[in-house]
Each structure stands twice: as C-alpha cells, then as structure tokens.
C-alpha positions in Angstrom: -3.6 83.9 -86.5 -1.2 82.9 -83.7 -4.0 82.1 -81.2 -5.7 80.0 -83.9 -2.5 78.0 -84.5 -1.9 77.7 -80.8 -5.4 76.5 -80.1 -5.2 74.0 -83.0 -1.9 72.7 -81.6 -3.6 72.2 -78.2 -6.5 70.3 -79.7 -4.1 68.1 -81.7 -2.1 67.3 -78.6 -5.2 66.4 -76.6 -6.5 64.2 -79.5 -3.1 62.5 -79.8 -2.9 61.9 -76.0 -6.4 60.4 -76.0 -5.7 58.2 -79.0 -2.7 56.9 -77.2 -4.9 56.2 -74.2 -7.4 54.5 -76.5 -4.6 52.2 -77.8 -3.9 51.1 -74.2 -7.6 50.5 -73.6 -7.9 48.4 -76.7 -4.8 46.4 -75.7 -6.3 45.7 -72.3 -9.6 44.7 -73.8 -7.9 42.4 -76.3 -5.9 40.8 -73.5 -9.0 40.3 -71.5 -10.7 38.7 -74.4 -7.8 36.3 -74.9 -7.7 35.4 -71.2 -11.5 35.1 -70.4 -11.3 31.3 -70.4 -8.9 31.5 -67.5 -11.6 32.9 -65.3 -15.0 31.7 -64.0 -16.7 34.6 -65.6 -16.3 38.2 -66.6 -16.9 39.4 -63.1 -14.0 37.3 -61.8 -11.8 38.7 -64.5 -12.8 42.2 -63.7 -12.1 41.8 -60.0 -8.7 40.2 -60.8 -7.5 43.2 -62.9 -5.5 46.0 -61.5 -7.4 49.2 -60.5 -5.4 51.0 -63.3 -6.7 48.6 -65.9 -10.3 49.0 -64.7 -9.9 52.8 -64.7 -8.7 52.6 -68.3 -11.6 50.4 -69.4 -14.2 52.6 -67.6 -12.9 55.7 -69.4 -13.3 54.2 -72.9 -16.7 55.8 -73.7 -15.4 59.2 -72.6 -12.2 58.8 -74.6 -14.0 57.7 -77.7 -16.5 60.5 -77.6 -13.9 63.1 -76.8 -11.8 62.0 -79.8 -14.8 62.3 -82.0 -15.6 65.7 -80.7 -12.0 66.9 -81.2 -12.0 65.5 -84.7 -15.1 67.5 -85.5 -13.6 70.6 -83.9 -10.5 70.3 -86.0 -12.6 69.9 -89.2 -14.6 73.0 -88.3 -11.4 74.9 -87.6 -10.0 74.0 -91.0 -13.0 75.6 -92.7 -12.7 78.8 -90.7 -10.9 81.7 -92.4 -7.6 82.5 -90.6 -7.4 85.8 -88.9 
C-alpha cells in the first residue's frame, strides 16, 4: 500500500509541475497573440523572443500529452485494488 501511495504522490507532483509549466506556456502564447501586430510577421516575433520562451513553446505538445498520460494513469490507479 505504501509504494502505491508513494507512486501516486510522484505522479500527482509531476502532473502538477507540468500543469504549472503549461500555464506559463499559455501565458506566453497569449502575450504573443496580443503583440503580433508589433512585428512584421510570426517569424520576426519568434526570433525576438528569449530562448527560454521559445523552449517553453516548443515543449507544449510534450507537456500536453504527458499531462493527458498522467491523468489516464491516475484514473487507472484509482480503479486498482490497494495492496
């Protein structure tokens, strides 16, 4: 039972960390959308961003799919009988 609880806690922490990262990614995307008219085009906007912002945006597909995976894993763990 302890290992089940410990693993569930690890999964929850990873999911929460990724959700926080996704909030940052969404904020960057929203800012970019609001500022797009200040740039010649999306390429110019992309190049003007910090490397950290670009890295966040590039991770979005991974972050979203990993959150989905962890949610499914948590649901399946809820259905498992505790040892």
